[in-house]
C-alpha positions in Angstrom: -25.2 7.8 -14.3 -24.8 8.4 -10.6 -22.5 5.6 -10.2 -20.4 7.2 -12.9 -20.4 10.7 -11.4 -19.1 9.3 -8.1 -16.3 7.3 -9.3 -15.3 10.6 -11.5 -15.3 12.2 -8.0 -13.5 9.6 -6.1 -10.5 9.6 -9.0 -9.9 13.0 -9.4 -10.6 14.5 -5.6 -8.0 16.9 -4.7 -7.5 16.1 -1.1 -4.3 13.6 -0.2 -5.0 10.5 1.6 -1.8 9.1 3.4 -2.2 5.2 4.1 0.2 4.4 6.9 0.8 0.6 7.8 2.7 -0.9 10.6 5.1 -3.6 10.8 7.6 -5.1 12.7 5.9 -7.9 14.7 2.7 -6.2 14.7 0.6 -9.0 16.9 3.4 -10.9 17.6 3.5 -12.9 14.4 6.0 -10.8 12.2 3.8 -10.6 9.4 0.2 -9.3 10.5 0.6 -5.8 8.6 -1.9 -2.7 9.8 -3.0 0.4 7.9 -4.7 3.6 8.8 -5.9 6.5 6.3 -5.3 10.2 7.2 -6.1 13.3 5.2 -3.7 16.1 4.7 -3.9 19.5 3.2 -2.0 18.7 -0.5 0.3 16.6 -1.9 3.6 15.3 0.0 6.2 13.1 -1.5 9.1 13.6 0.9 8.7 11.5 4.0 10.6 14.0 6.5 7.7 16.5 5.7 5.3 14.1 6.7 3.6 14.5 10.5 4.3 11.8 13.2 0.9 10.0 14.0 0.0 7.3 16.8 -2.0 4.1 17.1 -3.2 1.8 19.9 -0.2 -0.2 20.7 -2.6 -2.3 23.2 -4.4 -3.4 20.1 -1.7 -5.1 18.3 0.1 -6.3 21.4 3.1 -3.6 21.3 2.4 -1.9 24.6 0.3 -2.5 27.5 -3.5 -0.8 27.9 -2.5 2.1 30.7 0.6 3.4 28.6 -0.9 2.4 24.9 0.3 5.2 22.8 2.8 4.2 20.3 4.3 6.6 17.8 4.9 6.2 14.0 7.5 7.8 12.5 7.1 8.2 8.3 10.1 6.6 6.6 9.6 5.6 2.8 6.7 6.9 0.6 5.3 5.3 -2.6 2.2 6.2 -5.0 -0.8 4.5 -3.9 -2.1 2.0 -6.6 -5.5 1.5 -4.8 -6.8 5.4 -4.4 -4.2 6.6 -7.4 -4.2 10.3 -8.0 -1.9 12.2 -5.6 -2.2 9.5 -2.9 0.6 7.8 -1.3 1.5 4.8 1.0 3.9 5.5 3.4 6.1 3.3 5.2 6.6 3.8 9.1 8.3 2.4 12.1 7.3 2.5 15.9 8.8 4.5 18.9 7.7 4.8 22.3 6.5 8.1 23.1 9.9 9.2 24.5 11.7 8.6 21.4 13.1 4.9 21.9 12.3 2.0 19.2 9.6 0.0 20.4 11.3 -3.9 20.7 9.7 -5.1 17.5 10.9 -2.3 15.3 13.1 -3.9 13.6 14.1 -1.2 10.8 15.7 0.7 13.4 18.7 -1.5 13.9 18.8 -1.9 10.2 19.0 1.7 9.8 21.9 1.8 12.2 23.9 -0.7 10.4 23.3 0.5 6.7 24.2 4.2 7.8 27.7 2.9 9.0 30.3 4.3 7.0 32.0 1.1 6.2 28.8 -0.7 4.7 27.3 2.8 2.9 31.4 2.8 1.0 30.2 -0.8 -0.1 26.9 0.2 -1.4 25.3 -3.3 -1.0 22.7 -4.4 -3.7 19.9 -7.0 -2.7 17.5 -8.6 -4.9 15.0 -10.9 -2.8 12.7 -13.7 -4.4 9.8 -13.6 -2.3 7.7 -16.8 -2.8 4.3 -17.1 -1.3 1.0 -19.4 -1.6 -2.3 -18.4 -2.3 -5.1 -20.4 -0.3 -8.8 -20.6 -0.9 -10.0 -18.7 2.2 -13.1 -21.1 3.0 -11.3 -23.7 3.4 -7.4 -22.9 4.2 -6.1 -24.8 1.0 -3.7 -24.1 -1.8 -6.0 -22.3 -4.7 -6.5 -24.7 -7.6 -6.1 -27.8 -5.4 -9.0 -30.3 -5.2 -10.7 -29.3 -1.5 -9.3 -32.1 0.7 -6.8 -33.5 -1.9 -4.0 -33.6 -3.8 -3.3 -32.4 -7.4 -0.9 -34.2 -9.7 2.9 -34.4 -8.5 5.2 -31.5 -9.0 6.8 -31.1 -12.3 4.6 -29.0 -14.5 3.6 -26.3 -12.6 6.8 -23.9 -12.5 6.3 -21.4 -14.6 3.5 -23.3 -16.1 0.6 -22.3 -18.3 -3.0 -23.5 -18.6 -5.8 -23.8 -16.2 -4.4 -27.0 -14.8 -1.4 -25.8 -14.3 -1.3 -22.2 -13.0 -3.8 -21.1 -10.2 -4.2 -17.1 -9.3 -2.4 -15.6 -12.4 -5.1 -12.9 -12.2 -4.2 -11.9 -9.1 -0.7 -12.0 -9.5 -0.8 -10.2 -12.3 -2.2 -7.2 -10.7 -0.1 -7.5 -8.3 2.9 -6.9 -10.4 1.2 -3.9 -12.0 0.2 -2.3 -9.1 3.7 -2.6 -7.7 5.2 -1.2 -10.5 2.7 1.5 -10.4 4.1 2.3 -6.7 7.3 2.6 -7.8 8.6 -0.3 -6.3 11.6 -1.7 -7.8 9.8 -5.4 -8.6 11.9 -7.2 -11.2 9.7 -10.0 -11.9 7.1 -12.9 -11.0 7.0 -16.8 -11.9 4.9 -19.4 -10.9 6.5 -21.7 -8.5 7.2 -25.7 -8.1 4.1 -26.3 -5.9 0.9 -25.8 -7.6 -0.7 -22.6 -6.2 2.5 -21.0 -5.2 4.4 -18.1 -6.9 7.2 -15.7 -6.5 8.2 -11.9 -7.0 11.4 -10.3 -7.3 12.5 -7.1 -5.8 15.6 -5.4 -6.8 18.4 -4.7 -7.5 17.3 -2.2 -4.1 20.3 -0.6 -1.8 20.8 -0.9 1.4 17.2 -0.4 3.6 15.6 0.4 0.8 15.5 -3.5 0.2 13.5 -4.1 3.4 11.1 -0.9 2.8 10.2 -2.4 -0.6 9.6 -5.9 0.3 6.9 -4.8 2.9 5.3 -2.2 1.1 5.0 -5.2 -1.6 3.8 -7.6 0.7 1.3 -4.9 2.0 0.1 -4.4 -1.8 -0.6 -8.1 -2.1 -2.3 -8.6 0.9 -4.4 -5.9 -0.4 -5.1 -7.8 -3.7 -5.6 -10.9 -2.2 -8.3 -9.0 0.1 -10.3 -8.0 -3.2 -10.0 -11.1 -4.6 -11.4 -13.3 -1.6 -8.2 -15.4 -1.3 -5.8 -15.6 1.9 -1.9 -15.2 1.4 0.2 -17.2 3.2 4.3 -16.4 4.1 4.4 -19.8 5.5 7.6 -21.9 4.8 6.2 -25.3 4.4 2.6 -24.8 4.1 1.8 -28.3 2.9 4.2 -30.9 4.5 5.2 -34.0 2.4 6.5 -34.3 -1.1 6.2 -30.4 -1.6 8.3 -27.6 -2.1 8.3 -25.1 0.7 8.5 -21.1 0.2 11.6 -19.3 0.7 12.9 -15.7 0.4 16.2 -16.5 -1.3 18.2 -13.0 -0.8 20.5 -12.0 -3.3 23.8 -9.9 -2.5 26.5 -8.2 -3.6 29.0 -5.4 -2.3 30.9 -2.5 -4.4 33.9 -4.7 -4.0 32.2 -8.1 -4.9 30.8 -6.3 -8.3 34.5 -5.2 -9.1 37.4 -7.0 -11.0 38.4 -9.8 -8.6 35.5 -9.3 -6.6 35.2 -13.2 -6.6 37.8 -13.4 -3.8 35.7 -10.6 -1.9 32.6 -13.2 -2.3 34.4 -16.4 -1.2 35.6 -14.3 1.9 32.1 -12.9 2.5 30.8 -16.8 2.3 33.0 -18.2 4.6 32.3 -15.4 7.3 28.2 -16.4 6.6 29.4 -20.0 7.0 30.8 -19.3 10.7 27.8 -17.4 11.8 25.5 -20.0 10.4 23.5 -20.8 13.5 22.9 -17.1 14.1 21.6 -16.5 10.6 19.3 -19.5 10.7 17.6 -17.9 13.9 17.3 -14.7 12.6 15.8 -16.4 9.0 12.0 -16.6 10.1 10.0 -18.9 11.5 9.4 -22.5 10.9 11.9 -22.9 8.9 13.3 -26.5 10.1 10.1 -27.5 8.2 11.4 -26.4 4.8 15.1 -26.8 4.8 15.5 -30.3 4.7 18.0 -31.0 2.3 15.5 -32.1 -0.1 13.1 -30.1 -2.3 16.3 -27.5 -3.2 16.9 -26.6 0.1 20.2 -27.4 2.3 19.8 -29.1 5.7 18.9 -26.5 8.5 22.3 -27.8 10.3 24.6 -27.7 7.8 26.0 -24.8 5.9 27.7 -25.2 2.3 27.9 -23.3 -0.6 28.4 -24.2 -4.3 28.5 -22.9 -7.6 24.9 -23.3 -9.2 23.8 -25.8 -6.6 20.4 -24.8 -5.6 20.8 -27.6 -3.0 23.3 -25.6 -1.1 22.9 -22.8 1.6 24.4 -20.4 -0.7 24.6 -20.4 -4.3 27.0 -18.6 -6.8 26.0 -18.1 -10.3 27.8 -19.7 -13.2 28.4 -16.1 -14.5 29.8 -14.8 -11.0 32.2 -17.7 -11.6 32.7 -17.0 -15.2 33.4 -13.2 -15.0 35.2 -13.2 -11.4 33.0 -11.0 -9.8 29.5 -10.3 -9.1 27.0 -11.7 -6.6 25.9 -14.5 -4.7 22.4 -15.9 -3.5 21.6 -16.7 0.4 19.1 -19.6 -0.1 18.3 -20.2 3.5 15.8 -17.0 4.4 12.3 -18.4 4.8 9.4 -16.8 2.7 8.2 -15.2 6.3 11.6 -13.6 6.9 12.0 -10.1 8.0 13.5 -8.2 5.8 15.1 -5.7 7.5 16.6 -8.2 10.0 17.9 -10.7 6.7 19.6 -7.8 4.9 21.2 -6.1 7.4 22.4 -9.3 9.5 24.4 -10.1 5.8 25.8 -6.7 5.5 27.0 -6.8 9.3 28.5 -10.0 9.2 30.3 -10.1 5.7 31.3 -6.0 6.2 31.9 -5.1 9.8 32.2 -8.4 11.8 36.0 -9.4 12.1 36.1 -13.3 13.1 
């Protein structure tokens, strides 16, 4: 009875907890998200009405110990699927006390690109396919795999059903529901080619919101796997050998691409991406050379290519886009550990702003 009373109190309390989490290469890895909680006096749904806050940057590798204060600027608000009620998750980026973005704040530059009048006029849409691998915490080996051994060859696992094919579905479904509750525009999930590997899709999302939503969805996934006692890996090639890697395929379109005759705009944009292939690859995630080998549904990292319905190309154009003469294309190069602020803004900058 006492436990029921306590749970009722926890689910119905009036104070608001604001969960703030930090990104932008915290600790230097680019993925080790951090969070802290704060109590406010009442409900807030507008990030502009939230107070700035600070944290110890010397403990995250972002500031020296003798000048360690880093300032948090609230940027985007989501419902908290863990505390529920009026509680919220807040996406923040980080600044020096003087007001300048710290070097690892990738959102700042992305916001400048997306606020450019030429980019804003094109209303860029993104759909990001985030792949990840679930690992057993005690042995750091994929969920469902024999300890120290391997399952049967790839083939039956992609979108598979059954205890011998789908490992971790309870975690994946919990994440799906939590993202929907939070207000993230999560559009689907599926089991991936390598057993123990899964994917969720976010989008279509406009401009910088795509980066915000992917980071918050990753955070929620980390929290759920924490509860489950499982580790989530965004390594682009967690298991070497004849196993698929993990990517973050980025689907993209602009207003001009979505209108009649958009296929010509798409082809010009792809041509620009090819001219800046090396620059994009260098910004598309760490360890991507282990994934982009020309095998396992990837293009070779050193060669740019595109094709219709070709999953072995750098950029894929869908059959519907070709048939309709307008639509979107998919950049298949980004690794699963890419920074979505960097990738989305770089695609917009190259295809809209850059003049070869």
